[in-house]
N, C-alpha and C positions, 0 to 999 in steps of 0.2 A: 255159701248162701248167695242167693241172687237178690238184688234189690228189686223193688216194684218197678215195672217198666213204665208205668204212667207217672212215676215220681222222679225220673232221672233229671228232668229240667229243674224241678224244685230243689233237688240235691245240689246241683251245680250253682244255682242262684244263692243258696244258703251258704255254701262254702266260700264263694267269692263276695258275699255280703251285698248282693244285689236284690234281695227279696223285699217286697213291700210289706207293710204291717198286716194287712188283711190275709195275705198268703202265709205269712209267718205263723199265725195262730193255728191255721189248719195243718201246716207242716209240723209244728211242734206236737200237736195231738197225734199225728201219724208216727212221728219218731218215738213217742212214748209207747205206741202199740207195736211197732215193727222193729224187731231187733236187727234185721238184715240192713235196713236203711241206716240205722244208727251206727252200725259197725262200718259201713261203707263211708259214712260222713267222717268218722274218726280216722280212717285210713287216708282219705283225701286230705284232711287237715294236716296229718303227719307228713304226707308226701310234700305238700306245699311248704311246710316249715323246713324240711330237709333241703329242698331246692333253693329256698331263700338263703339258707346258711352256706350252702356250697357255692353259690354264685355271688356272694357279697364281695365288694371291692376291698382290697387290702388297705389297712390303715396306713396313711402317710403322715409323715411329720410335717409341720407347717413350712419348713424350709424346702422339703421336697415338693410340696404343693405349689409354693411360690416359684420354684425353679421350672416346673412343668408349665405353669401359667405363663411365665416370661418367655419360655421357648416357643409356645404357641403364638403369643403376640408377635414375637420377632418374625416368625415364619409368615404370619398373615401380612405384616408390613412389607416384607420382601416380595411376596407373591402378589400383593394387591397393587395394581398400577394406579397411578394418580389420575391419569387421563384416559379417555375412551380410546384414542388412537394408539396409546401405548398398549392397551389391552388387545386391540385388534391386531397390531403388527408384531408385538413382542410375545404375547402369550399364545397367540394362534398362528404360529409360523407356517403351518400347513395351509392356512386360508389365504396367505399373502399372494401366491400365484393366481389362485382362482379369483381373488378380488381384483387383481390387476387386469386379468382377462375380461372380467365383467365391466370394468371402467373403460377399457379400450373398445369393447363392443358397444357400450352406451355412446361413446364419442363417435364411433363409426356410424351408427344408426342415426344419431343426431345430426351429423354432418350431411349425410345423404338425404335425410328427411327434410332438412332446411333447404337443400338445393332443389329438391323436387317441389317444395312449397314455393320457392322463388320462381321456378319454371312455370308453375301454374299461375302464379301472380303475373309473370311476364306475358303469358298467353292472354290473360284477362286484360292486361294493359294494352296489348297489341290489338285485340278486338275493339277495345274502347277507342284506340287511336284511329282505326279504320272507320269506325262509326263517326267519330268527330270529323274526319276528312270528308266523308260523304256529306255530312251536314254543311261543312264549309263549302264544298263544291256546289251544293244546292243553293246556299246563300249567295255564292258568287254569281250563279246563273240568275238568281232573283235580282241581284243588283244590276247585272247587265240588262235584264229585261225591264227593270225599273227605269233605267235610262231610256230604253227604247219606248216604254210607255209614256214617259214624260215628253219625249220627242213627238210621239203620236198625239198627245194631248195638245201640244203646241201647234202641230199641223192641223188638228181639228179646229182649234181656235182660229187659225189662219183661214181655213176653208169657210168657217162660219162668217168671218169678217168679209171675206171675198164674196160669199153668197149674199151677205147683207148689202154690200156695195153694189153688186150686180143687180140685185132685186130693187135696191133704191134707185139705181139708174134706170132700170126698166120701168119702175113706177113713175118716175119723172118723165120718162119718154111717153108713157101712156097718158099721163096728166096733160102733157103738152099736146098730144094728138087730140084729146077730147076738147081742148080749148080751141083747136082749129076746126073742129066740127067732125072729125072722124072718130067713130066709136067702134070699139072692138068688143065683141061679145065673147 
């Protein structure tokens, strides 16, 4: 006999105890009416019972259980490293050469990266030094010109003083001439 094709899911849910209460009522009514589904359910339950019995673990005495437990604990203690580096270097011996190569590569790249960084820093410093030197040269020229400007200012004062003296002497001369009766227009 074949079971009802639309009830296969219900059969498996019932056998494994996964069916909810609402579905169970409808399923029980169907089982009462359908002998093929009822027989299939009994076969599946018998099959599950036989498989549970054949795959059950052997009964161990408490001493045997304790001995197995102690053996597992000892193996875990021996195999479990206390520190990370012990795990890395002792447990994974195949990784040690590749980790050493990776460290050397990191050091190599770091060394040359820092050297290139210092070179670019030196170039920036060199350009800054050149700029500072240009500023210093222009400042030096300004100081030299400042001295010249001060000298020119002194000369200008001297010229003004001499002009004032010459003009004063000229005016005195004219004043003297007007008193003698000669007038210049």
